[in-house]
C-alpha positions as CSV (number, residue, x, y, z in Angstrom):
1,M,138.6,86.2,105.1
2,A,137.9,86.5,101.4
3,T,140.0,88.5,99.2
4,N,138.6,90.9,96.5
5,E,139.5,88.2,93.9
6,E,137.6,85.6,95.7
7,S,134.5,87.8,96.4
8,A,134.6,89.3,92.8
9,G,132.7,86.3,91.5
10,V,130.0,86.5,94.2
11,E,126.7,88.0,92.9
12,E,124.5,90.0,95.4
13,I,121.0,88.8,95.6
14,D,118.2,91.4,95.8
15,P,115.4,90.0,98.1
16,F,112.8,92.1,96.2
17,V,113.9,90.5,92.9
18,L,113.5,87.1,94.7
19,L,110.0,88.1,95.8
20,A,108.8,89.0,92.4
21,E,110.2,85.9,90.8
22,R,108.4,83.8,93.5
23,D,105.2,85.4,92.8
24,A,105.6,85.0,89.1
25,R,106.2,81.4,89.6
26,A,103.2,81.0,91.9
27,Q,101.0,82.9,89.6
28,T,101.5,80.5,86.8
29,C,100.5,77.7,89.0
30,V,97.2,79.2,90.1
31,Q,93.9,77.9,88.3
32,D,90.7,79.9,87.7
33,K,89.3,78.9,91.1
34,E,89.2,80.7,94.5
35,L,91.9,79.5,96.8
36,S,91.0,79.1,100.4
37,V,92.6,80.9,103.3
38,P,95.6,79.0,104.6
39,K,94.9,77.1,107.6
40,G,95.6,78.8,110.8
41,F,95.9,82.2,109.2
42,R,94.1,85.1,110.9
43,L,95.2,88.8,110.9
44,T,93.6,91.3,113.2
45,L,94.2,95.0,112.9
46,T,94.6,97.1,116.0
47,A,92.5,100.3,116.2
48,R,95.8,102.5,115.6
49,A,96.5,100.4,112.3
50,V,92.9,101.0,111.2
51,V,93.2,104.7,111.8
52,R,96.4,105.0,110.0
53,L,95.3,103.2,107.0
54,Q,92.2,105.4,106.9
55,A,94.4,108.6,107.1
56,L,96.6,107.3,104.2
57,R,93.5,106.6,102.0
58,A,92.2,110.1,102.8
59,Q,95.6,111.8,102.2
60,E,96.1,110.0,98.9
61,Q,92.2,110.7,98.1
62,D,92.0,107.0,97.0
63,A,89.5,104.6,98.6
64,A,91.0,101.7,96.8
65,L,94.4,102.0,98.5
66,T,95.3,98.9,100.6
67,L,98.2,97.8,102.6
68,R,100.3,95.0,101.2
69,V,102.2,92.7,103.7
70,R,105.0,90.3,102.8
71,V,107.1,88.1,104.9
72,Y,110.2,86.7,103.6
73,A,113.6,85.3,104.8
74,G,116.0,87.8,106.1
75,G,117.0,89.9,108.9
76,C,119.0,88.9,112.0
77,S,116.2,86.6,113.3
78,G,115.2,84.7,110.2
79,Y,112.1,86.5,108.7
80,K,111.4,90.2,107.8
81,T,108.2,92.0,106.9
82,E,107.6,94.4,104.0
83,F,104.8,96.8,103.9
84,S,103.8,98.7,100.8
85,L,100.7,100.5,99.5
86,D,98.8,98.8,96.5
87,K,95.6,98.8,94.7
88,G,95.7,95.6,92.8
89,R,94.7,92.1,94.1
90,T,96.1,89.0,92.6
91,A,94.7,85.4,92.7
92,L,97.6,84.6,95.3
93,D,96.4,87.3,97.9
94,V,94.4,86.7,101.0
95,E,92.3,89.8,101.7
96,V,91.7,91.1,105.2
97,L,88.7,93.4,105.6
98,Q,88.2,95.1,108.9
99,D,86.6,98.4,109.9
100,G,86.4,99.6,106.3
101,V,90.2,99.1,105.5
102,R,91.6,96.3,103.4
103,V,95.0,94.5,103.9
104,L,96.4,92.1,101.3
105,I,98.9,89.4,102.2
106,D,100.2,86.8,99.7
107,R,99.3,83.1,100.5
108,L,102.9,82.1,101.2
109,S,103.4,84.9,103.7
110,A,99.8,84.0,105.4
111,E,100.8,80.3,105.7
112,T,104.2,81.5,107.3
113,L,102.7,83.8,109.7
114,G,99.5,81.9,111.0
115,A,97.6,84.2,113.5
116,S,99.0,87.7,113.8
117,S,98.0,91.2,114.4
118,L,99.0,94.5,112.8
119,D,99.8,97.5,114.7
120,F,100.9,101.1,113.8
121,E,103.4,102.7,116.2
122,S,104.5,106.2,116.4
123,S,107.4,107.6,118.5
124,P,109.8,110.4,118.5
125,I,112.3,108.4,116.3
126,G,109.6,107.4,113.6
127,E,106.5,105.6,112.9
128,S,105.8,102.4,111.2
129,F,103.4,99.4,110.9
130,R,104.5,96.4,113.0
131,L,103.4,92.7,112.5
132,L,103.1,90.7,115.6
133,A,103.2,87.0,114.7
134,C,101.6,84.8,117.4
135,K,104.0,82.0,116.7
136,A,107.1,84.1,116.7
137,H,109.4,82.9,119.5
138,N,112.3,85.5,119.2
139,A,112.9,88.8,117.7
140,C,115.7,91.1,117.0
141,G,116.6,94.0,119.4
142,C,115.3,96.6,116.7
143,G,112.1,94.7,116.2
144,V,112.4,94.4,112.4
145,S,112.8,90.7,112.1
146,F,111.5,87.7,114.1
147,A,112.0,84.0,114.3
148,L,109.3,81.2,114.0
């Protein structure tokens, strides 16, 4: 077991800082050309996800509001997802349009996921978007992370 003296030199790493650094490095590598959709990537939204995204846009009174999805290493099973609301698209994004709503996902996350579906679940203990990756072979008990 590490003592306080041994662990004092260990720096904690913020996964969101790592995501921002990854995106900044990748952005500098992109040329002024349209990038193709990663092979094997397909994201399908369930009717519940579409309805929730439409409701969020109406609530915020902003038709440009989109859902951004990111997948990164973490969680107890290997990969975690992050969902945020966004308006801006970068050259590194794959755009999914379905039933009048838009979802953005960065290319690295799209390559990692492959074919997937996005759902929205509501229960007495909370509500959230849930990403169901077809090639995931294991998930944690709380459903937050998954293994590929």
